[in-house]
N, C-alpha and C positions, 0 to 999 in steps of 0.2 A: 348511587348505585354501587353495589359491591363489586369489586374487581377480583378476578380469579387468576391464579398463576398456573393452575393445572386442572385437569379434568376431575380428579378425585375431589378437590375442594369444591368444585362446581356441583358435583353430584351429591356430596354431603350437605351442602347448603340447600339444594332443592329437596332432598329427602326430609330435612328438618321442616321445611315449609309445608310439604305434603302431610307430614304427621300432625303438625299444628292445625292445618286446614281441616283435616278429617276429625280431629279431636274437638274442634270448636265450631262445627257446623258451617264451615266455609269462611271463617274469620281468622285472620292472623294479625300479629303485631309487628313491631319493628318498623322497618322502612316501608312496609306494605300496609300498615295499620290504616283502617278506614277506606282502603281501596277495594275494588271489585276484583276478586281472583276466581279462577276456575282451573280445573285440572283437565287438560286436553289429552285424550288417548288417541293416538294415531297408529298407523302401520308404517314401519320403516320403509323408505323408498327403495333402498338397496337390499336391506336384509329381509324384509317382509315380517320382521319381528314386531311385537307390540312395543310402543314407546309412549311415555307419559311426560307431559311438561306442565308445570304450574305457570299460569300466565295471567297477566292483568287483562281485563276486558272492559270495554266501554259500551254502555247502553246508549245508542244514538237512534232517535226516531223509531223506537220500538225494536231495534235490531241489536243483536249481540255482535260486537266487532272486536277482533283481535288484531294487534299491530306487530308486524314482523320486524321490530326495530333492532333487537340484539344490542340495545344501548348505543346504537350508531356505529356498530362494527362494520367493516367493509364487506362482510359476507352475511347472507341470510341465516337466520336460525335454522337448525335441522328440521324443526317442525314445519317450516314453510315448504321445504323440499318434499316432506312426507305428504302434506296436504295436496300439493300439486300433482303428485304421483297417484294419490288415493284420497279423494276428498271426503270419503265416508269416515266419520270419527265418532267418538263418544265423549261427553263432558260430564264432570261432576261440578256442581255449582251450588253455592249457598243460597238458601231461601229463608224466609221468616220462620218456616217450620223445621229448618235444619238443612241437610244436604239432599239434593235431587240429582239424579243421574239419568241421562237420556242420550239417544243417538242424534247426531247432526250430520249435515252435509256442509262442507266448507265451500263457500263461493268467493273466489278472489274478485275484488272489485276491479272492473275494467278502468283504464286510465282516466277517462272523463269522470266517472263516478268517484274514483279515488281522489282526484284533484278537488272535487267539490266537497268531499267528506273530510279530508285531512285537516282543514282548518277547524271543523267542528270538534275533532279529536283534540287538537292543540289548545282550543279554547277551554276545554275541561281539564286537560292534562298537559300543561306547557312543556313538560320534559320531552314530549315527543317531537316538538319543534327543535329542541336542542339536539336530539338524536339525529333528525334528518339533516341538520346543519353539519354534523360531524362526518357524514358519509356522502360519497358521490352516487351511491346506488339509490334507487327509488324504494322507499320502505313500503312494502305491500300491506294492504288491508284485506282482511277476510271477514265475511259475514258468516256466522254459524247459524244455519237454518235447521230447526228441529224437524225430525222425520215423523 
């Protein structure tokens, strides 16, 4: 995982991923090659302004799940706070036919469901076990339900 020393580097990195994602029908290379990515559009919890985050997602049991790992950082990613404040969102996702875009509602998995689901996530993407081991916070899982 890429480490960032400042916000400008982080934003530039994400902007390049977004450009590649949109230019290639939802596919990107580099460290994310072969992975499932989506662009999550949220409303800022404090600002009320539109926000967008490129995220890995995992299809589990017919659900689209996103993981609030922030690579095991001690704080949640901003998008977690945004979805908790306003679960209505929009995603861009790659399909066999190219990009699809639609509205979703984010449902944070309650503790019991999260505990049952996290091992399914780590079986497919072991890095999420490493991220959980790096932090004392419980990494949240969200299901994105289409509207």
